[in-house]
C-alpha positions, 0 to 999 in steps of 0.5 A, a space after each residue: 780224734 783218734 786215741 794214741 793207744 789205738 794207733 799203737 795197737 794198729 801198728 802192732 797188729 800190722 807189724 805182727 801180720 807182716 812178720 807172719 807173712 814174711 815167716 810164711 814166705 821163708 818157710 814156703 820157699 824152704 819147703 819148695 827146696 825140700 820138695 825138689 830135693 825129695 823128688 831128686 832123691 826118688 828120681 835117682 835110680 838105676 839107669 843100667 845094671 852096671 851103674 852102681 852109683 845110684 845109691 850115692 846119687 839118691 842119698 845126697 839129696 835125701 840127706 840134704 832134705 833132712 837138713 832142710 826139714 830140720 831147718 824149717 822145723 826150727 823156723 816153724 818152732 820159732 814162729 809158733 813160739 812167737 805166735 806168728 804161725 800156727 801149729 799146722 806148719 809142723 806137718 810139712 817138715 815132718 812129712 818131708 823128713 819122713 819121705 827122706 828117711 824112707 828113701 834112705 832106709 826102706 826104699 833105697 836103691 840096691 847098691 
């Protein structure tokens, strides 16, 4: 016959693993959105010398990427704090934010 504390421990372990999988799925989805926005920011360039809106077309997705990176960093912090995720999950929001900041500052198209 099984011990009730063993069953409770197994249920907690299963609940923790399900929570970790759901957290990881939400973060991966948010990271994919941010990667798409960074790709849009870098794809926006001058189509012709008369087009002056390229800077605006580039800065909007880069700014949205910063918002998505900040949101994913907060969700990552919450997951790491509750011990569902590891610290390595911080790497992607930092890399995405760095890519967006580079596009907004050093690699911005000339107006």
